C-alpha positions as CSV (number, residue, x, y, z in Angstrom):
1,M,148.9,-94.2,-49.7
2,H,148.1,-94.9,-53.4
3,T,145.7,-93.9,-56.2
4,R,143.7,-96.2,-58.3
5,R,140.6,-96.3,-60.5
6,L,137.7,-98.7,-59.9
7,Q,134.4,-99.3,-61.7
8,T,131.2,-98.7,-59.8
9,D,127.7,-99.2,-61.1
10,R,127.6,-96.0,-63.2
11,L,131.0,-94.5,-63.0
12,T,134.7,-95.1,-63.1
13,Q,135.9,-93.4,-59.9
14,Q,139.5,-92.5,-59.0
15,I,140.3,-92.9,-55.3
16,L,143.2,-92.1,-53.0
17,E,143.4,-94.7,-50.2
18,A,145.4,-96.1,-47.4
19,G,145.1,-98.3,-44.3
20,S,142.9,-101.2,-43.2
21,G,140.1,-101.3,-40.7
22,P,136.7,-99.6,-40.5
23,L,136.0,-97.6,-43.6
24,V,136.0,-93.8,-43.6
25,L,135.0,-92.0,-46.8
26,L,136.4,-88.5,-47.3
27,I,134.2,-86.4,-49.7
28,H,135.7,-83.2,-51.1
29,G,134.0,-80.0,-52.3
30,F,134.6,-77.2,-54.8
31,P,137.2,-76.7,-56.3
32,E,139.1,-79.6,-54.7
33,L,140.1,-83.2,-55.3
34,S,140.8,-86.4,-53.4
35,V,144.4,-85.1,-52.7
36,S,142.8,-82.4,-50.6
37,W,142.5,-85.1,-47.9
38,R,146.1,-86.4,-47.9
39,A,146.7,-85.4,-44.3
40,Q,143.5,-87.1,-43.2
41,V,144.1,-90.3,-45.2
42,Q,147.5,-90.7,-43.6
43,A,146.3,-89.9,-40.1
44,L,143.4,-92.3,-40.4
45,A,145.5,-95.1,-41.8
46,D,148.0,-94.7,-39.0
47,A,145.2,-94.9,-36.5
48,G,143.8,-98.2,-37.8
49,F,141.1,-97.1,-40.3
50,R,140.7,-97.7,-44.0
51,A,140.6,-94.2,-45.5
52,V,139.3,-93.6,-49.0
53,A,139.0,-90.2,-50.7
54,P,137.4,-90.2,-54.2
55,D,137.6,-87.6,-56.9
56,M,133.9,-86.8,-57.0
57,R,131.7,-87.0,-60.1
58,G,132.9,-84.3,-62.6
59,Y,136.4,-84.0,-60.9
60,G,139.9,-85.2,-61.5
61,G,140.2,-88.8,-62.6
62,T,136.6,-89.7,-62.1
63,D,134.1,-89.7,-65.0
64,K,132.4,-86.4,-66.0
65,P,128.9,-86.8,-67.4
66,S,128.0,-84.1,-69.9
67,D,124.4,-83.6,-68.8
68,T,123.9,-81.0,-66.1
69,S,121.1,-83.0,-64.6
70,A,123.5,-85.8,-63.8
71,Y,124.9,-83.9,-60.9
72,G,121.9,-83.9,-58.5
73,I,122.2,-84.8,-54.8
74,L,120.6,-88.2,-55.3
75,D,123.2,-89.1,-58.0
76,L,126.0,-87.9,-55.7
77,V,124.8,-89.9,-52.8
78,G,124.3,-92.9,-55.1
79,D,128.0,-92.6,-56.2
80,M,129.1,-93.0,-52.6
81,V,126.7,-96.0,-52.0
82,D,128.2,-97.5,-55.2
83,L,131.7,-96.8,-54.0
84,V,131.3,-98.4,-50.6
85,R,129.9,-101.5,-52.3
86,A,132.7,-101.6,-54.9
87,L,135.2,-101.5,-52.0
88,G,133.6,-104.6,-50.6
89,E,132.4,-102.9,-47.4
90,T,129.0,-102.9,-45.7
91,S,129.3,-99.7,-43.6
92,C,131.3,-96.6,-43.3
93,V,131.6,-93.1,-41.8
94,A,131.0,-90.3,-44.2
95,V,133.2,-87.2,-43.9
96,G,132.5,-84.2,-46.1
97,H,133.9,-80.8,-46.7
98,D,132.3,-77.8,-48.6
99,W,130.0,-79.3,-51.2
100,G,131.1,-82.7,-49.9
101,A,129.4,-81.9,-46.6
102,P,125.8,-81.8,-48.0
103,V,126.7,-85.1,-49.8
104,A,127.8,-86.6,-46.5
105,W,124.8,-85.3,-44.6
106,H,122.5,-86.7,-47.2
107,C,124.3,-90.0,-47.2
108,A,123.5,-90.3,-43.5
109,L,119.9,-89.0,-44.0
110,L,119.1,-91.4,-46.8
111,R,121.1,-94.5,-45.9
112,P,121.7,-94.7,-42.2
113,D,122.0,-98.5,-42.5
114,L,125.2,-98.0,-44.6
115,F,126.6,-94.7,-43.3
116,R,126.8,-95.2,-39.6
117,A,128.0,-91.7,-38.7
118,V,128.7,-88.3,-40.4
119,F,131.3,-85.7,-39.9
120,G,130.7,-82.4,-41.6
121,L,133.3,-79.7,-42.3
122,S,132.6,-76.0,-43.1
123,V,128.9,-76.5,-44.3
124,P,126.3,-77.5,-41.8
125,F,123.3,-79.6,-42.6
126,Q,120.7,-77.3,-44.3
127,P,117.2,-78.8,-44.1
128,R,114.9,-78.5,-47.1
129,R,113.0,-75.3,-47.2
130,P,109.2,-75.9,-47.4
131,K,108.7,-72.4,-48.9
132,G,110.3,-72.9,-52.3
133,P,113.5,-73.5,-54.3
134,P,116.8,-72.3,-52.8
135,T,118.0,-70.0,-55.6
136,A,114.9,-67.7,-55.2
137,A,115.6,-67.6,-51.4
138,M,119.3,-66.7,-52.1
139,A,118.3,-63.9,-54.5
140,A,115.8,-62.5,-52.0
141,L,118.4,-62.6,-49.2
142,A,121.0,-60.7,-51.2
143,K,118.4,-58.1,-52.4
144,R,117.1,-57.4,-48.8
145,A,120.7,-56.9,-47.7
146,G,121.5,-54.7,-50.7
147,L,124.5,-57.0,-51.5
148,G,124.0,-57.6,-55.2
149,Q,123.9,-61.4,-55.7
150,L,125.4,-64.4,-54.1
151,Y,128.0,-66.1,-56.3
152,I,125.9,-69.3,-56.2
153,S,123.2,-67.4,-58.1
154,Q,125.7,-66.3,-60.7
155,F,126.9,-69.9,-61.1
156,Q,123.4,-70.9,-62.3
157,S,124.3,-69.4,-65.7
158,P,125.0,-72.3,-68.2
159,D,128.2,-70.6,-69.3
160,A,129.5,-69.5,-65.9
161,H,132.3,-72.1,-66.0
162,E,133.9,-70.5,-69.1
163,A,135.6,-67.8,-67.1
164,F,137.2,-70.5,-64.9
165,D,138.2,-72.6,-67.9
166,A,139.8,-69.6,-69.6
167,D,142.6,-69.5,-67.0
168,P,142.3,-72.4,-64.4
169,A,145.5,-71.4,-62.6
170,T,144.3,-67.8,-61.9
171,A,140.8,-69.0,-61.0
172,L,142.1,-71.6,-58.5
173,R,144.6,-69.2,-57.0
174,K,142.0,-66.6,-56.4
175,A,139.5,-69.1,-55.0
176,F,142.0,-70.5,-52.5
177,H,143.2,-67.1,-51.5
178,A,139.8,-65.5,-51.0
179,Y,138.5,-68.2,-48.7
180,D,141.6,-68.9,-46.7
181,G,141.9,-68.1,-43.0
182,A,145.3,-66.3,-43.4
183,T,143.8,-63.8,-45.9
184,P,143.1,-60.4,-44.2
185,D,139.4,-59.4,-43.8
186,G,139.4,-56.9,-46.6
187,R,140.7,-59.4,-49.1
188,Q,138.5,-62.3,-48.2
189,S,135.4,-63.0,-50.3
190,T,132.0,-62.5,-48.6
191,G,130.3,-64.6,-51.3
192,F,128.2,-61.6,-52.4
193,L,128.9,-59.9,-55.7
194,P,128.1,-56.2,-56.6
195,E,126.2,-55.6,-59.7
196,G,128.3,-56.1,-62.8
197,E,131.0,-58.1,-61.0
198,S,131.8,-61.8,-61.2
199,F,133.2,-64.2,-58.5
200,L,136.7,-63.9,-60.0
201,S,136.6,-60.1,-60.7
202,T,135.9,-59.4,-57.0
203,I,139.2,-61.0,-56.0
204,D,142.4,-59.1,-56.3
205,D,144.6,-60.0,-59.3
206,D,147.7,-60.2,-57.0
207,A,146.0,-62.9,-54.8
208,S,148.7,-65.2,-53.5
209,L,148.5,-68.9,-52.6
210,P,147.7,-69.7,-49.0
211,P,150.6,-70.4,-46.7
212,W,149.8,-74.2,-46.6
213,M,149.6,-74.5,-50.4
214,S,152.9,-75.5,-52.0
215,E,153.6,-74.8,-55.6
216,T,153.8,-78.6,-56.2
217,H,150.4,-79.2,-54.6
218,F,148.9,-76.3,-56.5
219,R,150.1,-77.7,-59.8
220,E,148.1,-80.9,-59.1
221,Y,144.9,-78.8,-59.0
222,V,145.9,-76.8,-62.1
223,A,146.6,-80.0,-64.1
224,A,143.3,-81.7,-63.0
225,F,141.1,-78.7,-63.8
226,S,142.9,-77.8,-67.0
227,A,142.2,-81.3,-68.2
228,G,138.7,-81.8,-66.8
229,G,137.3,-78.3,-66.9
230,F,134.9,-76.6,-64.5
231,K,131.6,-77.4,-66.1
232,G,130.9,-80.6,-64.1
233,P,131.9,-78.9,-60.8
234,L,129.6,-76.0,-61.5
235,D,126.8,-78.3,-62.5
236,W,126.6,-79.3,-58.9
237,Y,125.4,-75.7,-58.2
238,R,123.0,-75.7,-61.2
239,C,121.2,-78.7,-59.7
240,L,120.2,-76.9,-56.5
241,D,116.6,-76.2,-57.5
242,A,116.3,-79.7,-59.0
243,N,117.6,-81.1,-55.7
244,W,114.8,-79.3,-53.9
245,A,112.2,-80.7,-56.2
246,A,113.6,-84.2,-55.9
247,T,113.8,-84.3,-52.1
248,A,110.2,-83.4,-51.2
249,F,110.1,-86.9,-49.5
250,L,112.8,-85.7,-47.1
251,Q,110.9,-82.7,-45.8
252,D,111.4,-82.5,-42.0
253,A,113.5,-85.6,-42.0
254,R,116.3,-85.7,-39.4
255,I,119.7,-87.3,-39.3
256,R,119.6,-90.0,-36.7
257,V,123.2,-91.4,-36.8
258,P,126.0,-89.9,-34.6
259,A,127.1,-86.6,-36.1
260,A,129.8,-83.9,-35.8
261,F,130.4,-80.5,-37.3
262,V,133.6,-78.5,-37.4
263,V,134.0,-75.0,-39.0
264,G,136.7,-72.4,-39.2
265,E,136.1,-69.2,-37.3
266,R,137.0,-67.1,-40.3
267,D,135.3,-69.2,-43.0
268,P,133.5,-66.8,-45.4
269,V,130.8,-69.5,-46.0
270,R,129.5,-68.6,-42.5
271,H,128.2,-65.3,-44.1
272,Y,125.5,-67.2,-45.9
273,A,125.3,-70.7,-44.4
274,G,126.3,-69.9,-40.8
275,A,122.7,-69.4,-39.6
276,H,122.2,-73.2,-39.8
277,E,125.0,-73.8,-37.3
278,A,122.9,-72.7,-34.3
279,G,120.0,-75.1,-34.9
280,L,122.1,-78.1,-36.0
281,K,121.2,-80.3,-33.1
282,D,117.5,-79.9,-33.9
283,W,118.2,-81.7,-37.2
284,A,120.9,-84.1,-36.0
285,P,119.7,-85.1,-32.5
286,D,122.8,-87.3,-31.9
287,L,125.2,-84.4,-32.6
288,R,128.2,-85.4,-30.5
289,M,130.6,-82.6,-31.5
290,Q,130.3,-79.0,-32.7
291,A,133.6,-77.1,-32.8
292,V,134.9,-73.8,-34.2
293,I,138.6,-73.7,-35.0
294,P,140.0,-70.2,-34.1
295,G,141.4,-68.2,-37.0
296,A,140.8,-71.0,-39.6
297,G,139.2,-70.3,-42.9
298,H,137.3,-72.5,-45.4
299,W,140.0,-75.0,-46.5
300,I,140.0,-76.3,-43.0
301,Q,141.4,-79.8,-43.4
302,Q,144.3,-78.4,-45.3
303,E,144.8,-75.3,-43.3
304,R,144.6,-77.0,-39.9
305,P,145.3,-80.7,-40.5
306,E,146.5,-81.5,-37.0
307,E,143.4,-80.0,-35.3
308,V,141.0,-81.5,-37.8
309,N,142.7,-84.9,-37.5
310,R,142.5,-84.7,-33.7
311,L,138.8,-83.9,-33.7
312,L,138.0,-86.5,-36.4
313,L,139.8,-89.3,-34.5
314,E,138.2,-88.2,-31.3
315,F,134.8,-88.5,-32.9
316,L,135.6,-91.9,-34.6
317,R,136.9,-93.5,-31.4
318,G,133.8,-92.5,-29.6
319,L,131.5,-94.3,-31.9
Protein backbone atom coordinates (compact mmCIF):
# COMPACT_ATOMS: atom_id res chain seq x y z
CA MET A 1 0.00 0.00 0.00
CA HIS A 2 1.49 3.33 -0.99
CA THR A 3 0.59 6.96 -1.64
CA ARG A 4 1.49 8.93 -4.75
CA ARG A 5 0.32 11.95 -6.73
CA LEU A 6 -0.59 11.86 -10.38
CA GLN A 7 -1.70 14.42 -12.92
CA THR A 8 -5.14 14.06 -14.49
CA ASP A 9 -6.71 16.37 -17.05
CA ARG A 10 -7.54 19.13 -14.60
CA LEU A 11 -6.08 18.24 -11.21
CA THR A 12 -3.15 16.74 -9.44
CA GLN A 13 -4.74 13.98 -7.39
CA GLN A 14 -3.21 12.15 -4.45
CA ILE A 15 -4.11 8.47 -4.21
CA LEU A 16 -3.66 5.55 -1.85
CA GLU A 17 -3.32 2.30 -3.80
CA ALA A 18 -2.43 -1.36 -3.61
CA GLY A 19 -2.89 -4.56 -5.56
CA SER A 20 -3.36 -5.58 -9.16
CA GLY A 21 -6.38 -6.85 -11.04
CA PRO A 22 -9.78 -5.31 -11.77
CA LEU A 23 -9.89 -1.68 -10.63
CA VAL A 24 -12.03 -0.66 -7.64
CA LEU A 25 -12.24 3.07 -6.94
CA LEU A 26 -12.95 4.08 -3.31
CA ILE A 27 -14.50 7.55 -3.00
CA HIS A 28 -14.56 9.20 0.44
CA GLY A 29 -16.96 11.76 1.89
CA PHE A 30 -16.95 14.55 4.51
CA PRO A 31 -14.79 15.05 6.51
CA GLU A 32 -12.64 12.14 5.40
CA LEU A 33 -9.61 11.29 3.26
CA SER A 34 -8.22 8.46 1.17
CA VAL A 35 -6.82 6.93 4.39
CA SER A 36 -10.40 6.33 5.55
CA TRP A 37 -10.31 3.33 3.19
CA ARG A 38 -7.11 1.63 4.42
CA ALA A 39 -8.89 -1.53 5.56
CA GLN A 40 -10.68 -1.84 2.22
CA VAL A 41 -7.56 -1.12 0.15
CA GLN A 42 -5.73 -3.91 1.95
CA ALA A 43 -8.61 -6.41 1.75
CA LEU A 44 -9.21 -5.73 -1.94
CA ALA A 45 -5.52 -6.04 -2.80
CA ASP A 46 -5.33 -9.33 -0.90
CA ALA A 47 -8.36 -10.58 -2.85
CA GLY A 48 -6.88 -9.87 -6.29
CA PHE A 49 -8.17 -6.38 -7.06
CA ARG A 50 -6.46 -3.08 -7.80
CA ALA A 51 -7.73 -0.73 -5.09
CA VAL A 52 -7.34 3.03 -5.48
CA ALA A 53 -8.61 5.62 -2.97
CA PRO A 54 -8.12 9.27 -3.97
CA ASP A 55 -8.12 12.34 -1.80
CA MET A 56 -11.08 14.01 -3.44
CA ARG A 57 -11.11 17.53 -4.94
CA GLY A 58 -10.58 20.03 -2.09
CA TYR A 59 -9.17 17.41 0.30
CA GLY A 60 -5.78 16.25 1.53
CA GLY A 61 -3.04 16.10 -1.07
CA THR A 62 -5.31 16.76 -4.06
CA ASP A 63 -5.71 20.21 -5.63
CA LYS A 64 -8.18 22.64 -4.07
CA PRO A 65 -9.76 25.05 -6.57
CA SER A 66 -10.71 28.35 -4.95
CA ASP A 67 -13.98 28.88 -6.82
CA THR A 68 -17.04 27.41 -5.10
CA SER A 69 -18.59 26.55 -8.46
CA ALA A 70 -15.71 24.14 -9.12
CA TYR A 71 -17.19 21.58 -6.73
CA GLY A 72 -20.31 20.56 -8.64
CA ILE A 73 -21.32 16.95 -9.17
CA LEU A 74 -20.31 16.98 -12.84
CA ASP A 75 -16.81 18.13 -11.86
CA LEU A 76 -16.57 15.43 -9.20
CA VAL A 77 -17.66 12.69 -11.61
CA GLY A 78 -15.27 14.12 -14.20
CA ASP A 79 -12.41 13.81 -11.71
CA MET A 80 -13.13 10.09 -11.32
CA VAL A 81 -13.33 9.60 -15.10
CA ASP A 82 -10.00 11.41 -15.44
CA LEU A 83 -8.48 9.30 -12.67
CA VAL A 84 -9.49 5.98 -14.23
CA ARG A 85 -7.96 7.14 -17.51
CA ALA A 86 -4.76 8.36 -15.82
CA LEU A 87 -4.43 4.95 -14.16
CA GLY A 88 -4.44 3.36 -17.59
CA GLU A 89 -7.72 1.51 -17.00
CA THR A 90 -10.87 1.26 -19.13
CA SER A 91 -13.39 0.13 -16.50
CA CYS A 92 -13.84 0.00 -12.76
CA VAL A 93 -16.30 -0.44 -9.90
CA ALA A 94 -17.15 2.77 -8.02
CA VAL A 95 -17.48 2.51 -4.24
CA GLY A 96 -18.58 5.62 -2.37
CA HIS A 97 -19.24 6.61 1.23
CA ASP A 98 -21.11 9.68 2.55
CA TRP A 99 -20.64 12.46 -0.08
CA GLY A 100 -18.62 9.93 -2.05
CA ALA A 101 -21.76 7.83 -2.47
CA PRO A 102 -23.61 10.45 -4.60
CA VAL A 103 -20.44 10.76 -6.66
CA ALA A 104 -20.31 6.98 -7.14
CA TRP A 105 -24.05 6.78 -7.96
CA HIS A 106 -23.64 9.53 -10.56
CA CYS A 107 -20.53 7.88 -12.01
CA ALA A 108 -22.69 4.83 -12.71
CA LEU A 109 -25.60 6.97 -13.93
CA LEU A 110 -23.55 9.09 -16.32
CA ARG A 111 -20.85 6.67 -17.51
CA PRO A 112 -22.09 3.07 -17.28
CA ASP A 113 -19.60 2.20 -20.03
CA LEU A 114 -16.74 3.05 -17.67
CA PHE A 115 -18.19 2.33 -14.21
CA ARG A 116 -19.44 -1.23 -14.53
CA ALA A 117 -20.96 -1.43 -11.04
CA VAL A 118 -21.60 0.77 -8.00
CA PHE A 119 -21.46 0.09 -4.24
CA GLY A 120 -22.90 2.85 -2.03
CA LEU A 121 -22.31 3.23 1.69
CA SER A 122 -24.46 5.28 4.09
CA VAL A 123 -26.14 7.55 1.50
CA PRO A 124 -28.62 5.95 -0.93
CA PHE A 125 -29.14 7.20 -4.46
CA GLN A 126 -31.39 10.27 -4.32
CA PRO A 127 -33.07 11.00 -7.65
CA ARG A 128 -33.42 14.56 -8.84
CA ARG A 129 -36.53 16.27 -7.48
CA PRO A 130 -38.70 17.66 -10.30
CA LYS A 131 -40.30 20.20 -7.94
CA GLY A 132 -37.31 22.43 -7.31
CA PRO A 133 -33.85 22.82 -5.76
CA PRO A 134 -32.96 20.65 -2.74
CA THR A 135 -32.09 23.36 -0.21
CA ALA A 136 -35.64 24.76 -0.34
CA ALA A 137 -37.01 21.24 0.22
CA MET A 138 -34.66 20.75 3.20
CA ALA A 139 -35.77 24.03 4.76
CA ALA A 140 -39.44 23.10 4.30
CA LEU A 141 -38.88 19.65 5.83
CA ALA A 142 -37.21 21.10 8.93
CA LYS A 143 -39.89 23.78 9.30
CA ARG A 144 -42.77 21.29 9.06
CA ALA A 145 -41.14 19.12 11.69
CA GLY A 146 -40.37 22.10 13.95
CA LEU A 147 -36.70 21.14 14.00
CA GLY A 148 -34.96 24.42 13.20
CA GLN A 149 -32.75 23.77 10.19
CA LEU A 150 -30.72 20.95 8.74
CA TYR A 151 -26.97 21.47 9.06
CA ILE A 152 -26.71 21.26 5.26
CA SER A 153 -28.77 24.45 5.06
CA GLN A 154 -26.39 26.17 7.46
CA PHE A 155 -23.42 25.02 5.39
CA GLN A 156 -24.74 27.14 2.50
CA SER A 157 -23.36 30.24 4.20
CA PRO A 158 -20.16 31.35 2.43
CA ASP A 159 -18.33 31.64 5.76
CA ALA A 160 -19.60 28.41 7.39
CA HIS A 161 -16.18 26.78 7.06
CA GLU A 162 -14.55 29.40 9.29
CA ALA A 163 -15.81 27.78 12.49
CA PHE A 164 -14.18 24.50 11.42
CA ASP A 165 -10.95 26.19 10.34
CA ALA A 166 -10.66 27.95 13.72
CA ASP A 167 -10.04 24.64 15.50
CA PRO A 168 -9.80 21.66 13.11
CA ALA A 169 -9.02 19.14 15.86
CA THR A 170 -12.14 20.00 17.87
CA ALA A 171 -14.33 20.14 14.76
CA LEU A 172 -13.16 16.73 13.56
CA ARG A 173 -13.40 15.13 16.99
CA LYS A 174 -16.98 16.37 17.38
CA ALA A 175 -18.00 15.26 13.89
CA PHE A 176 -16.61 11.75 14.29
CA HIS A 177 -18.15 11.41 17.75
CA ALA A 178 -21.61 12.67 16.83
CA TYR A 179 -22.07 10.30 13.89
CA ASP A 180 -20.50 7.17 15.35
CA GLY A 181 -22.43 4.01 16.15
CA ALA A 182 -20.87 3.68 19.60
CA THR A 183 -22.12 7.12 20.66
CA PRO A 184 -25.28 6.92 22.84
CA ASP A 185 -28.57 8.15 21.37
CA GLY A 186 -28.68 11.35 23.38
CA ARG A 187 -25.23 12.41 22.18
CA GLN A 188 -25.55 11.51 18.51
CA SER A 189 -26.38 14.33 16.11
CA THR A 190 -29.74 14.24 14.36
CA GLY A 191 -28.52 16.66 11.71
CA PHE A 192 -31.16 19.23 12.71
CA LEU A 193 -30.07 22.40 14.51
CA PRO A 194 -32.21 24.47 16.90
CA GLU A 195 -32.45 28.18 16.14
CA GLY A 196 -29.26 29.99 17.10
CA GLU A 197 -27.15 26.83 17.17
CA SER A 198 -24.44 25.64 14.79
CA PHE A 199 -23.43 22.11 13.83
CA LEU A 200 -20.48 22.24 16.23
CA SER A 201 -22.31 23.94 19.11
CA THR A 202 -24.90 21.14 19.27
CA ILE A 203 -22.19 18.54 19.99
CA ASP A 204 -20.89 18.23 23.55
CA ASP A 205 -17.48 19.77 24.20
CA ASP A 206 -16.32 16.58 25.94
CA ALA A 207 -16.97 14.50 22.80
CA SER A 208 -14.42 11.69 22.59
CA LEU A 209 -12.92 9.93 19.62
CA PRO A 210 -14.77 6.80 18.46
CA PRO A 211 -13.34 3.49 19.72
CA TRP A 212 -11.95 2.63 16.27
CA MET A 213 -10.10 5.96 15.86
CA SER A 214 -6.54 5.87 17.21
CA GLU A 215 -4.76 9.07 18.15
CA THR A 216 -2.25 8.43 15.38
CA HIS A 217 -4.98 8.07 12.76
CA PHE A 218 -6.76 11.15 14.09
CA ARG A 219 -3.59 13.21 13.75
CA GLU A 220 -3.57 12.39 10.03
CA TYR A 221 -6.97 14.07 9.67
CA VAL A 222 -6.01 17.05 11.82
CA ALA A 223 -2.83 17.64 9.82
CA ALA A 224 -4.63 17.40 6.46
CA PHE A 225 -7.49 19.74 7.39
CA SER A 226 -5.22 22.18 9.22
CA ALA A 227 -3.19 22.51 6.03
CA GLY A 228 -6.01 22.43 3.48
CA GLY A 229 -8.92 23.96 5.37
CA PHE A 230 -12.63 23.21 5.17
CA LYS A 231 -13.70 25.64 2.45
CA GLY A 232 -13.35 23.16 -0.41
CA PRO A 233 -15.13 20.34 1.44
CA LEU A 234 -18.04 22.63 2.38
CA ASP A 235 -18.20 23.96 -1.19
CA TRP A 236 -19.50 20.50 -2.15
CA TYR A 237 -22.61 21.33 -0.08
CA ARG A 238 -22.85 24.84 -1.54
CA CYS A 239 -23.20 23.36 -5.03
CA LEU A 240 -26.37 21.38 -4.23
CA ASP A 241 -28.76 23.76 -5.96
CA ALA A 242 -26.36 24.25 -8.87
CA ASN A 243 -26.19 20.45 -9.20
CA TRP A 244 -29.98 20.35 -9.43
CA ALA A 245 -29.91 22.95 -12.21
CA ALA A 246 -27.10 21.20 -14.09
CA THR A 247 -28.70 17.75 -14.05
CA ALA A 248 -32.10 18.44 -15.59
CA PHE A 249 -31.07 16.07 -18.38
CA LEU A 250 -30.93 13.25 -15.80
CA GLN A 251 -34.53 13.68 -14.64
CA ASP A 252 -36.06 10.21 -14.13
CA ALA A 253 -32.85 8.46 -15.28
CA ARG A 254 -32.10 5.13 -13.63
CA ILE A 255 -28.89 3.35 -12.70
CA ARG A 256 -28.65 0.32 -14.98
CA VAL A 257 -25.40 -1.27 -13.80
CA PRO A 258 -25.25 -3.79 -10.92
CA ALA A 259 -25.62 -1.94 -7.62
CA ALA A 260 -25.39 -2.45 -3.86
CA PHE A 261 -26.16 -0.36 -0.80
CA VAL A 262 -25.00 -0.83 2.80
CA VAL A 263 -25.90 1.39 5.77
CA GLY A 264 -25.36 1.35 9.52
CA GLU A 265 -28.45 0.77 11.64
CA ARG A 266 -27.58 3.75 13.86
CA ASP A 267 -26.39 6.10 11.13
CA PRO A 268 -27.82 9.58 11.87
CA VAL A 269 -27.93 10.30 8.12
CA ARG A 270 -30.96 7.99 8.02
CA HIS A 271 -32.91 10.78 9.80
CA TYR A 272 -32.86 12.86 6.62
CA ALA A 273 -31.81 10.55 3.75
CA GLY A 274 -33.25 7.26 4.93
CA ALA A 275 -36.56 7.67 3.10
CA HIS A 276 -34.71 6.93 -0.15
CA GLU A 277 -33.64 3.48 1.07
CA ALA A 278 -37.08 1.93 0.61
CA GLY A 279 -37.45 2.81 -3.06
CA LEU A 280 -33.85 2.24 -4.07
CA LYS A 281 -34.60 -0.70 -6.34
CA ASP A 282 -36.98 1.48 -8.35
CA TRP A 283 -34.02 3.68 -9.29
CA ALA A 284 -31.38 0.93 -9.48
CA PRO A 285 -33.26 -2.02 -11.04
CA ASP A 286 -30.18 -4.28 -10.85
CA LEU A 287 -29.81 -3.76 -7.08
CA ARG A 288 -28.15 -6.98 -5.97
CA MET A 289 -27.53 -6.21 -2.32
CA GLN A 290 -29.12 -3.98 0.31
CA ALA A 291 -27.88 -4.50 3.86
CA VAL A 292 -28.18 -2.83 7.26
CA ILE A 293 -25.32 -3.49 9.70
CA PRO A 294 -26.72 -3.71 13.25
CA GLY A 295 -25.40 -1.13 15.69
CA ALA A 296 -23.15 0.57 13.15
CA GLY A 297 -23.11 4.33 12.70
CA HIS A 298 -22.04 6.57 9.84
CA TRP A 299 -18.29 5.86 9.55
CA ILE A 300 -19.18 2.36 8.53
CA GLN A 301 -16.10 1.26 6.58
CA GLN A 302 -13.92 2.27 9.53
CA GLU A 303 -16.30 1.20 12.31
CA ARG A 304 -17.01 -2.24 10.83
CA PRO A 305 -14.24 -3.00 8.33
CA GLU A 306 -14.62 -6.79 8.47
CA GLU A 307 -18.35 -6.69 7.72
CA VAL A 308 -18.02 -4.05 5.01
CA ASN A 309 -15.13 -5.93 3.39
CA ARG A 310 -17.11 -9.18 3.42
CA LEU A 311 -20.12 -7.56 1.77
CA LEU A 312 -18.01 -5.65 -0.75
CA LEU A 313 -16.07 -8.74 -1.81
CA GLU A 314 -19.28 -10.77 -2.03
CA PHE A 315 -20.72 -8.14 -4.37
CA LEU A 316 -17.55 -7.89 -6.49
CA ARG A 317 -17.19 -11.65 -6.87
CA GLY A 318 -20.77 -11.88 -8.04
CA LEU A 319 -20.28 -9.49 -10.94
